[in-house]
Wavefront OBJ file of the C-alpha trace (Angstrom):
o trace
v -36.995 -11.042 35.331
v -36.859 -8.269 32.634
v -35.146 -9.178 28.832
v -34.192 -7.385 25.881
v -33.664 -8.466 22.232
v -30.341 -9.374 20.978
v -29.946 -6.150 19.179
v -30.537 -4.066 22.009
v -28.040 -6.082 23.764
v -25.495 -5.619 20.648
v -26.097 -2.001 21.023
v -25.397 -1.966 24.588
v -22.525 -4.146 24.636
v -20.886 -2.428 21.370
v -20.934 -5.971 19.394
v -23.066 -7.213 16.378
v -26.464 -9.009 16.940
v -24.747 -12.253 15.386
v -22.008 -12.147 17.840
v -24.900 -12.028 20.795
v -27.036 -14.687 19.296
v -23.708 -16.776 18.726
v -22.847 -16.051 22.645
v -26.289 -17.144 23.693
v -26.227 -20.600 21.349
v -22.796 -21.338 22.939
v -24.072 -20.628 26.688
v -21.864 -17.533 27.328
v -24.673 -15.246 28.353
v -26.258 -16.808 31.743
v -30.027 -16.624 31.950
v -30.488 -16.116 28.135
v -33.520 -17.873 26.709
v -35.172 -18.612 23.289
v -38.393 -17.228 22.486
v -39.446 -18.630 19.158
v -36.467 -18.009 16.483
v -34.966 -15.016 18.803
v -32.539 -14.940 21.819
v -33.963 -12.823 24.883
v -30.916 -11.450 27.093
v -31.470 -10.529 31.026
v -31.264 -6.976 31.708
v -29.522 -7.918 34.698
v -26.473 -9.386 32.375
v -26.050 -5.913 30.686
v -25.836 -4.137 33.857
v -23.503 -6.908 35.137
v -20.924 -6.968 32.151
v -22.139 -3.605 30.302
v -22.246 -0.337 32.439
v -21.083 1.619 29.944
v -18.025 -0.882 28.937
v -17.426 -2.763 25.970
v -16.211 -6.108 25.243
v -13.889 -5.337 22.684
v -13.128 -8.179 20.247
v -9.955 -9.031 18.390
v -9.088 -6.978 15.717
v -9.182 -8.415 12.344
v -5.406 -8.398 11.280
v -5.155 -10.731 8.250
v -8.612 -11.652 8.386
v -10.201 -11.637 4.888
v -13.159 -14.188 5.703
v -16.219 -12.020 6.268
v -18.082 -14.394 8.106
v -15.223 -15.122 10.570
v -14.734 -11.015 10.634
v -18.167 -10.164 11.224
v -18.976 -12.939 13.991
v -15.531 -12.930 15.904
v -13.480 -9.663 15.230
v -14.068 -5.985 15.454
v -15.708 -5.260 12.169
v -15.591 -1.589 10.588
v -18.979 -1.479 8.507
v -18.623 -1.553 4.807
v -21.632 -3.180 3.629
v -23.097 -0.072 1.899
v -20.607 -0.887 -1.048
v -23.074 -3.884 -1.860
v -25.922 -1.065 -2.219
v -23.433 1.288 -4.417
v -22.945 -1.857 -6.675
v -26.753 -2.506 -7.035
v -27.269 0.956 -7.649
v -24.965 1.101 -10.458
v -25.411 -2.175 -11.810
v -22.068 -2.187 -13.808
v -21.643 -5.418 -15.844
v -17.951 -5.362 -14.769
v -16.455 -3.601 -11.987
v -12.558 -3.055 -11.367
v -11.451 -1.893 -8.002
v -7.928 -0.949 -7.942
v -6.459 -0.046 -4.842
v -3.142 -0.560 -2.723
v -2.330 -3.991 -0.899
v -3.670 -4.539 2.128
v -6.678 -1.714 1.942
v -9.334 -4.150 2.254
v -9.917 -5.403 -1.051
v -9.789 -9.147 -0.156
v -12.295 -8.461 2.762
v -14.788 -6.569 0.583
v -14.732 -9.006 -1.932
v -15.353 -12.056 0.191
v -18.421 -10.024 1.856
v -19.696 -9.640 -1.951
v -19.645 -13.082 -2.267
v -21.424 -14.125 0.693
v -24.166 -11.517 0.335
v -24.730 -12.568 -3.335
v -23.858 -16.126 -3.360
v -26.526 -18.829 -3.386
v -26.088 -21.197 -0.277
v -27.884 -24.090 1.879
v -26.967 -21.960 4.887
v -28.667 -18.783 5.568
v -26.342 -16.224 5.099
v -28.577 -13.305 5.589
v -27.869 -13.193 9.165
v -24.319 -11.962 8.678
v -25.578 -8.910 7.779
v -28.448 -8.190 10.073
v -27.524 -5.111 11.990
v -25.240 -3.921 9.422
v -25.946 -0.628 6.980
v -27.084 -2.771 3.923
v -29.663 -4.087 6.250
v -31.125 -0.699 7.006
v -31.932 -0.210 3.400
v -34.471 -3.009 3.330
v -35.787 -5.573 1.421
v -35.152 -3.685 -2.215
v -31.708 -4.841 -1.659
v -31.924 -7.867 0.506
v -33.703 -9.600 -2.130
v -30.521 -9.905 -4.156
v -28.974 -11.564 -1.027
v -28.023 -15.114 -1.591
v -29.576 -15.314 -5.177
v -26.957 -15.903 -7.606
v -24.242 -18.467 -8.074
v -20.920 -17.231 -7.773
v -17.618 -18.051 -9.619
v -14.668 -16.860 -7.088
v -10.769 -16.803 -8.047
v -8.375 -15.480 -6.044
v -4.792 -14.424 -7.176
v -3.425 -12.797 -4.244
v -1.053 -15.896 -3.172
v 0.021 -16.592 -6.927
v 3.618 -15.636 -6.561
v 5.545 -18.245 -8.442
v 8.575 -17.111 -10.464
v 8.430 -19.387 -13.420
v 5.334 -19.657 -16.251
v 5.348 -23.435 -15.828
v 4.827 -23.206 -11.976
v 2.411 -20.123 -12.285
v 0.264 -21.830 -15.291
v -0.242 -25.269 -12.588
v -1.439 -23.467 -10.047
v -3.784 -21.644 -12.252
v -4.941 -24.635 -13.752
v -5.505 -26.155 -10.155
v -7.156 -23.235 -9.071
v -9.722 -23.574 -11.981
v -10.229 -27.241 -10.922
v -11.049 -26.466 -7.789
v -14.215 -24.004 -9.047
v -15.093 -26.600 -11.425
v -14.944 -29.445 -8.507
v -17.525 -27.364 -6.663
v -20.000 -27.909 -10.036
v -19.634 -31.652 -9.720
v -21.492 -31.899 -6.299
v -24.717 -30.360 -8.193
v -27.242 -33.008 -9.159
v -25.867 -34.535 -12.376
v -29.497 -34.523 -13.743
v -29.050 -31.193 -14.483
v -26.006 -31.411 -16.547
v -25.803 -32.392 -19.726
v -23.400 -35.189 -21.159
v -21.403 -32.701 -22.674
v -21.341 -30.599 -19.663
v -20.153 -33.673 -17.538
v -17.266 -34.694 -20.139
v -15.917 -31.390 -20.166
v -15.923 -31.035 -16.104
v -14.280 -34.521 -16.084
v -11.440 -33.137 -18.652
v -10.903 -30.118 -16.656
v -10.574 -32.236 -13.154
v -8.553 -34.623 -14.523
v -6.222 -32.134 -16.279
v -6.905 -33.863 -19.694
v -7.978 -30.612 -21.104
v -5.881 -29.239 -23.966
v -3.503 -26.752 -22.986
v -5.467 -24.469 -25.855
v -8.536 -24.609 -24.149
v -7.704 -23.694 -20.299
v -8.010 -19.839 -21.170
v -11.762 -20.799 -21.999
v -12.728 -22.662 -18.851
v -14.395 -19.335 -17.311
v -16.379 -18.473 -20.053
v -17.658 -22.011 -20.316
v -17.933 -22.250 -16.498
v -20.585 -19.136 -16.362
v -22.378 -20.984 -19.431
v -22.878 -24.304 -17.154
v -23.834 -22.629 -13.887
v -26.716 -20.531 -15.891
v -27.889 -23.569 -17.389
v -28.046 -25.205 -13.939
v -29.410 -22.579 -11.882
v -31.490 -20.400 -14.335
v -29.630 -17.508 -13.297
v -26.275 -16.224 -14.833
v -23.533 -16.371 -12.281
v -21.685 -13.262 -10.832
v -17.746 -13.811 -11.268
v -15.333 -12.352 -8.752
v -11.546 -12.172 -9.151
v -9.429 -11.178 -6.270
v -5.882 -9.338 -7.138
v -6.281 -10.398 -10.782
v -2.623 -8.514 -11.747
v -0.562 -10.341 -9.183
v 0.439 -12.618 -11.870
v 1.005 -10.071 -14.210
v 3.331 -8.514 -11.800
v 5.354 -11.721 -11.114
v 5.713 -12.365 -14.876
v 7.098 -8.187 -15.187
v 9.690 -9.595 -12.717
v 10.416 -13.030 -13.611
v 10.572 -13.052 -17.132
v 7.358 -14.843 -18.294
v 5.332 -11.239 -18.715
v 4.362 -12.042 -22.508
v 2.964 -15.414 -21.605
v 0.679 -14.552 -18.634
v -0.580 -11.440 -20.368
v -1.671 -13.712 -23.256
v -3.370 -16.216 -20.921
v -5.077 -13.548 -19.080
v -6.192 -11.596 -21.769
v -8.359 -14.815 -23.276
v -9.509 -16.039 -19.724
v -10.984 -12.653 -19.039
v -12.049 -11.866 -22.628
v -13.722 -15.506 -22.513
v -15.627 -14.871 -19.191
v -16.332 -11.001 -19.106
v -16.941 -10.013 -22.952
v -20.314 -9.944 -24.042
v -21.231 -12.737 -22.002
v -25.035 -13.611 -21.841
v -24.312 -16.053 -19.137
v -22.823 -13.293 -16.832
v -24.942 -11.214 -13.978
v -21.964 -8.949 -12.933
v -18.501 -9.144 -12.435
v -15.942 -7.740 -9.566
v -12.329 -7.485 -9.775
v -9.987 -5.955 -7.570
v -6.008 -5.337 -8.147
v -3.453 -2.543 -7.805
v -3.025 -1.876 -11.416
v -4.929 -1.565 -14.392
v -3.075 -3.387 -16.853
v -3.410 -1.430 -19.949
v -6.794 -2.048 -21.690
v -5.218 -2.947 -24.964
v -3.069 -5.511 -23.687
v -5.424 -7.467 -20.817
v -8.824 -5.918 -21.591
v -8.840 -6.123 -25.355
v -12.319 -5.380 -26.399
v -14.052 -5.293 -22.754
v -15.983 -2.278 -23.366
v -18.538 -2.968 -20.330
v -15.790 -2.648 -17.685
v -16.157 0.237 -15.123
v -13.023 0.936 -13.672
v -12.603 2.519 -9.906
v -9.259 3.554 -8.898
v -7.520 5.954 -6.174
v -8.487 8.841 -8.244
v -12.609 8.157 -8.575
v -15.094 9.694 -6.226
v -17.319 6.476 -6.656
v -16.721 3.728 -3.987
v -13.869 5.931 -2.406
v -14.681 5.505 1.142
v -14.892 1.793 1.130
v -11.320 0.700 0.924
v -9.266 1.883 3.524
v -11.096 3.677 7.052
v -12.308 7.498 6.613
v -11.520 9.620 9.358
v -14.482 9.123 11.307
v -14.071 5.424 11.230
v -10.396 5.574 12.815
v -11.755 8.146 15.520
v -14.405 5.687 16.559
v -11.679 2.884 16.654
v -9.331 4.267 18.639
v -12.286 5.488 21.092
v -13.419 2.247 21.271
v -10.287 0.611 21.964
v -9.374 3.449 24.615
v -7.027 5.377 22.865
v -8.352 8.250 21.157
v -5.428 10.401 22.510
v -3.211 8.824 20.031
v -5.277 10.176 17.046
v -2.847 12.963 16.039
v 0.252 10.146 16.020
v -2.048 7.952 13.663
v -3.122 10.646 11.621
v 0.855 11.514 11.021
v 1.872 8.280 10.634
v -1.049 6.496 8.601
v -3.372 9.172 7.023
v -2.738 11.269 3.906
v -4.535 9.242 1.322
v -7.038 11.075 -0.738
v -9.252 8.309 -2.841
v -11.902 10.577 -4.626
v -13.327 12.827 -2.104
v -12.392 11.162 1.006
v -9.320 11.570 3.353
v -8.326 7.748 3.701
v -6.072 5.808 6.543
v -4.277 2.788 5.855
v -6.276 0.166 7.495
v -3.550 -2.505 8.216
v -1.171 -0.351 9.744
v -3.844 1.529 11.859
v -5.183 -1.887 13.255
v -1.553 -3.207 13.929
v -0.845 0.256 15.493
v -3.620 -0.466 18.156
v -2.528 -4.020 18.251
v 0.945 -3.449 19.180
v -0.038 -0.910 22.158
v 0.290 1.936 19.945
v 3.538 1.887 18.663
v 4.383 3.567 15.768
v 6.215 1.502 13.047
v 6.228 0.830 9.271
v 3.485 -1.881 9.410
v 2.519 -1.826 5.914
v 6.086 -2.350 4.702
v 6.084 -6.191 5.606
v 2.903 -6.716 3.901
v 4.645 -7.130 0.789
v 7.330 -6.560 -1.803
v 8.662 -2.909 -2.191
v 11.000 -3.657 -4.768
v 9.564 -1.704 -7.580
v 10.525 1.421 -6.255
v 13.771 0.286 -6.211
v 13.518 -0.528 -9.721
v 12.406 2.777 -10.576
v 15.036 4.676 -9.168
v 17.764 2.240 -10.020
v 16.831 2.312 -13.777
v 15.459 5.696 -14.010
v 17.087 9.069 -14.935
v 19.346 11.347 -12.761
v 16.265 13.857 -12.871
v 13.997 11.185 -11.698
v 16.305 9.881 -8.632
v 16.188 13.747 -7.605
v 12.529 14.296 -7.919
v 12.461 11.003 -5.552
v 14.591 13.101 -3.108
v 12.603 16.264 -3.359
v 9.629 14.173 -2.684
v 11.657 12.568 0.299
v 12.088 16.424 1.608
v 8.130 16.763 1.744
v 7.821 18.715 -1.665
v 5.036 18.059 -4.155
v 5.427 17.430 -8.039
v 2.950 18.087 -10.841
v 2.656 15.045 -12.798
v 0.455 13.335 -15.374
v -1.509 10.258 -14.060
v -2.025 7.509 -16.665
v -4.130 5.042 -14.984
v -3.742 2.311 -17.722
v 0.052 1.237 -16.659
v 2.089 -1.584 -18.412
v 4.556 -3.094 -16.135
v 7.430 -3.318 -18.644
v 7.009 0.486 -19.522
v 7.019 1.325 -15.365
v 10.753 2.788 -15.863
v 10.361 4.065 -19.404
v 8.159 7.032 -18.963
v 7.532 9.402 -15.882
v 4.023 9.309 -15.911
v 4.042 5.418 -15.834
v 6.614 5.896 -13.090
v 4.184 8.199 -10.961
v 1.122 6.384 -11.831
v 2.615 3.441 -10.470
v 3.536 5.052 -7.195
v 0.087 6.528 -6.842
v -1.552 3.432 -7.814
v 0.527 1.319 -5.395
v -0.037 3.683 -2.125
v 3.563 5.039 -2.099
v 2.138 8.613 -3.187
v -1.160 10.464 -2.923
v -2.633 13.389 -4.926
v -3.089 16.947 -3.436
v -4.778 18.613 -6.170
v -6.085 17.248 -9.494
v -7.656 18.504 -12.396
v -9.512 15.768 -15.013
v -8.249 16.105 -18.603
v -9.999 15.559 -21.957
v -8.593 11.874 -22.270
v -9.923 11.034 -18.906
v -6.602 10.989 -17.499
v -5.450 13.366 -14.571
v -2.830 16.233 -14.279
v -2.094 16.132 -10.177
v 0.122 17.448 -7.746
v 1.717 14.227 -5.851
v 3.414 13.657 -2.724
v 4.125 11.442 -0.059
v 1.302 10.720 1.975
v 2.651 10.170 5.588
v 5.667 9.083 7.793
v 5.537 5.319 7.322
v 5.948 5.687 3.645
v 8.667 8.443 4.129
v 10.338 5.782 5.769
v 9.914 3.257 3.061
v 11.166 5.691 0.521
v 13.947 6.356 2.717
v 14.756 2.675 2.706
v 14.698 2.138 -1.089
v 16.313 5.217 -2.052
v 19.281 5.072 0.350
v 19.969 1.343 -0.922
v 20.018 2.334 -4.347
v 21.678 5.732 -4.008
v 24.301 5.798 -6.801
v 24.234 1.720 -5.715
v 26.949 2.854 -2.596
v 24.795 4.169 0.424
v 22.991 1.527 2.753
v 20.594 2.049 5.430
v 23.384 1.044 8.009
v 26.231 3.751 6.579
v 23.217 6.399 7.143
v 22.643 5.419 10.691
v 26.147 5.998 11.528
v 26.304 9.070 9.792
v 23.074 10.227 11.448
v 24.264 9.326 14.634
v 27.482 11.373 14.643
v 25.385 14.402 13.241
v 23.052 14.568 15.610
v 25.746 14.533 18.180
v 27.775 17.454 16.665
v 30.918 14.911 17.005
v 33.125 15.956 14.102
v 35.428 13.058 14.950
v 32.988 10.295 14.891
v 31.529 11.543 11.582
v 35.145 11.712 9.962
v 35.562 7.974 11.299
v 32.144 6.808 9.798
v 33.009 8.553 6.502
v 36.697 6.998 6.359
v 35.475 3.742 7.048
v 32.514 3.810 4.650
v 35.047 5.236 1.837
v 37.419 2.477 2.555
v 35.380 -0.760 2.725
v 33.110 0.579 -0.183
v 34.558 2.847 -2.794
v 37.060 2.313 -5.492
v 40.271 3.679 -5.463
v 39.464 5.292 -8.690
v 35.890 6.172 -8.389
v 36.598 8.589 -5.451
v 37.792 11.973 -7.114
v 35.583 14.832 -8.130
v 33.928 16.955 -5.477
v 30.800 16.211 -7.097
v 30.885 12.465 -6.347
v 31.806 13.477 -2.460
v 28.936 15.795 -2.548
v 26.516 13.213 -4.014
v 27.712 10.772 -1.145
v 26.830 13.114 1.433
v 23.624 14.080 0.035
v 22.670 10.256 -0.108
v 23.502 9.788 3.629
v 21.405 13.497 4.409
v 18.378 11.722 2.856
v 17.882 9.514 5.795
v 17.222 12.489 7.847
v 14.321 13.645 5.813
v 11.566 12.874 8.466
v 13.845 15.429 10.749
v 14.995 17.799 8.528
v 14.044 19.588 5.342
v 17.028 19.120 2.940
v 18.024 21.337 0.173
v 21.337 21.379 -1.965
v 23.432 23.875 -4.590
v 20.939 26.803 -3.778
v 21.885 30.163 -3.274
v 22.123 31.868 -0.172
v 23.884 34.907 1.311
v 26.895 35.755 -1.294
v 27.101 32.291 -2.567
v 25.866 29.140 -3.348
v 25.883 26.358 -0.753
v 26.316 22.392 -0.887
v 23.756 21.044 1.398
v 21.604 22.397 4.167
v 19.450 20.727 6.583
v 16.742 22.567 8.126
v 15.107 20.796 11.243
v 11.307 20.317 11.155
v 11.101 20.485 15.124
v 11.653 23.602 16.958
v 14.800 23.559 19.197
v 17.020 21.340 16.944
v 20.041 22.577 15.217
v 20.317 23.260 11.622
v 23.542 22.294 9.552
v 25.224 23.546 6.575
v 27.681 21.247 4.998
v 30.593 22.607 2.763
v 32.759 19.848 0.730
v 36.130 19.863 -0.554
v 37.899 17.511 -2.451
v 41.785 17.631 -3.624
v 42.068 17.029 -7.128
v 46.105 16.180 -7.277
v 48.851 15.941 -5.199
v 52.724 15.685 -5.382
v 53.814 11.953 -5.920
v 56.342 12.671 -2.874
v 53.567 13.808 -0.378
v 53.342 11.609 2.657
v 50.191 10.678 4.411
v 50.443 13.214 7.213
v 51.235 15.922 4.409
v 47.983 14.882 2.790
v 46.068 14.752 6.500
v 47.537 18.416 6.846
v 46.092 19.714 3.413
v 42.778 18.174 4.268
v 42.677 19.965 7.652
v 43.281 23.254 5.670
v 40.858 22.399 3.189
v 38.125 21.638 5.902
v 38.957 25.187 7.561
v 38.559 26.610 4.409
v 35.134 25.097 3.881
v 34.029 26.354 7.322
v 35.336 29.798 6.191
v 33.335 29.961 3.252
v 30.375 28.995 5.125
v 31.123 32.032 7.181
v 32.175 34.837 4.631
v 29.843 33.737 2.251
v 26.526 34.409 5.022
v 24.890 30.551 4.105
v 23.358 30.761 7.374
v 20.885 33.165 5.860
v 18.796 30.321 4.380
v 17.864 29.352 7.962
v 15.221 30.820 9.546
v 16.229 33.189 12.610
v 16.447 31.784 15.804
v 17.562 28.360 14.738
v 20.788 27.612 15.835
v 23.429 26.717 12.982
v 26.139 23.957 13.026
v 28.645 24.383 10.119
v 30.274 21.157 8.840
v 33.824 21.342 6.486
v 34.326 18.115 4.953
v 37.495 17.452 2.468
v 38.280 14.526 0.861
v 41.274 12.894 -1.236
v 40.432 9.362 -2.774
v 39.575 7.329 0.626
v 41.023 9.687 3.010
v 38.702 12.659 4.950
v 39.021 15.233 7.584
v 35.818 16.941 9.153
v 35.692 20.302 11.120
v 32.566 21.626 12.636
v 31.618 24.720 14.586
v 28.364 26.596 15.637
v 28.080 29.825 13.408
v 27.321 33.490 14.683
v 23.828 34.505 13.648
l 1 2 3 4 5 6 7 8 9 10 11 12 13 14 15 16 17 18 19 20 21 22 23 24 25 26 27 28 29 30 31 32 33 34 35 36 37 38 39 40 41 42 43 44 45 46 47 48 49 50 51 52 53 54 55 56 57 58 59 60 61 62 63 64 65 66 67 68 69 70 71 72 73 74 75 76 77 78 79 80 81 82 83 84 85 86 87 88 89 90 91 92 93 94 95 96 97 98 99 100 101 102 103 104 105 106 107 108 109 110 111 112 113 114 115 116 117 118 119 120 121 122 123 124 125 126 127 128 129 130 131 132 133 134 135 136 137 138 139 140 141 142 143 144 145 146 147 148 149 150 151 152 153 154 155 156 157 158 159 160 161 162 163 164 165 166 167 168 169 170 171 172 173 174 175 176 177 178 179 180 181 182 183 184 185 186 187 188 189 190 191 192 193 194 195 196 197 198 199 200 201 202 203 204 205 206 207 208 209 210 211 212 213 214 215 216 217 218 219 220 221 222 223 224 225 226 227 228 229 230 231 232 233 234 235 236 237 238 239 240 241 242 243 244 245 246 247 248 249 250 251 252 253 254 255 256 257 258 259 260 261 262 263 264 265 266 267 268 269 270 271 272 273 274 275 276 277 278 279 280 281 282 283 284 285 286 287 288 289 290 291 292 293 294 295 296 297 298 299 300 301 302 303 304 305 306 307 308 309 310 311 312 313 314 315 316 317 318 319 320 321 322 323 324 325 326 327 328 329 330 331 332 333 334 335 336 337 338 339 340 341 342 343 344 345 346 347 348 349 350 351 352 353 354 355 356 357 358 359 360 361 362 363 364 365 366 367 368 369 370 371 372 373 374 375 376 377 378 379 380 381 382 383 384 385 386 387 388 389 390 391 392 393 394 395 396 397 398 399 400 401 402 403 404 405 406 407 408 409 410 411 412 413 414 415 416 417 418 419 420 421 422 423 424 425 426 427 428 429 430 431 432 433 434 435 436 437 438 439 440 441 442 443 444 445 446 447 448 449 450 451 452 453 454 455 456 457 458 459 460 461 462 463 464 465 466 467 468 469 470 471 472 473 474 475 476 477 478 479 480 481 482 483 484 485 486 487 488 489 490 491 492 493 494 495 496 497 498 499 500 501 502 503 504 505 506 507 508 509 510 511 512 513 514 515 516 517 518 519 520 521 522 523 524 525 526 527 528 529 530 531 532 533 534 535 536 537 538 539 540 541 542 543 544 545 546 547 548 549 550 551 552 553 554 555 556 557 558 559 560 561 562 563 564 565 566 567 568 569 570 571 572 573 574 575 576 577 578 579 580 581 582 583 584 585 586 587 588 589 590 591 592 593 594 595 596 597 598 599 600 601 602 603 604 605 606 607 608 609 610 611 612 613 614 615 616 617 618
């Protein structure tokens, strides 16, 4: 019987060497034998189960444990992140990326690689890209004590609850130290560790626990530890939304400075988050930090999937024909020099039998978009709607964001939306202050949907997603009666009798409802065309669809003796007049030739309306 090595078997089956060895150990490969420390696999097994086919493992959706991911799941190899980190050797590295872009999995990969352990963790890296670069890099494997904190689940709504849980997290790291041989600890160290574990440490001393822990580990191991802090800015976001921002900023400033600033007991530190909370507020005096954000070239391919990785993933799972749809829905991010796909959404798309949905939306809160829109200026709200229309905007990007300032300055707004994954950069130039001027836009269809939802729900505080859907159904069917009924019902249920008056009010209402069609139509408003200025035009993005021109009229007053029937007749007359205006002023000239045009005249008086519509001659 002929045998091949586990590495050869792995290459034939599209698995990792570790996975093959694990299958041999569990008896899942019939006829496998162990020669010394190496498994030998019968060629007949490869012919039997291989035959050009691959045993595709489960997709690592929600898996942030590196050892588990590389052993039992399909793993997209990001281990060259380790090489770049060792080549640069920055003392403190801060990696800023949107949520669900692989930050936590990469952090756990770094922990498994660097951390000293009783287990031979080098086996997890056999056959990976970092392994190919040889002993120069593998000499660092399993060499360091590691301090690891994750704040990603710190979603508490009061300062007291947040502080209690931060203390608990610190206690867990100190509990790991307590397992070390006590002969290696001084009496002072033992007393300090016990005060932390029992919670008896003075409140004023808790921010200093990180620095003290690095000192203890350095004295025990004879080598300074590596500090890793995942999603460091989550507590600050919670503090901003729930009223304890100053308290958490004060704690984190002292906690990080004590452990990371000019600390001779520190080898390296890695932090991840979404925002670089302004240097003067949280990284005060920390001049040894290297910030790596979505606008930087370094490390740009390690968070999220590159296009080549997506193509391979789709090919491996037999759905390479879905590439165009995946690109439309989940691509569009530009990190440094790389074109990046949302990894969470791509994995879920494949797992859900290639059904395009807004998978990323369900992974966290999008309430910051709503806050930006509801508290921002009218100009900002208009800009948001322009972005929904597929346009880009030239803005100043400041990566040092302070949460309370997000809604007070437009540069902070766009910086936050960019860093959070809601916008992407098209073109950019670096300024002398280190910040960036850039053209930003919505990256893909998935984010377009999220923008629609948040903008519609806060469009003057009146338009809901359900209302927009009813309007969309009536519009797409060219059903004047249904459109009138939808508007009539909406006006009666939601708008104050005194609110509805000016034509501009109704124009804004219809504009907000029309924004829901942004993925199907290009929306424009109040622009010159033909011999006048139209109210709203929706030009289809797909060939064969109909364009819509909406003209709005509003009765300013009526005689007190007028009946409802007389009002209805006046509204019908005004809606007819709106249709004539569309025709006489040749507003259809704004629509590309060859596209059918349907004109809509909508007339309003307080909570009453009449809608007329007809196809326009071209």
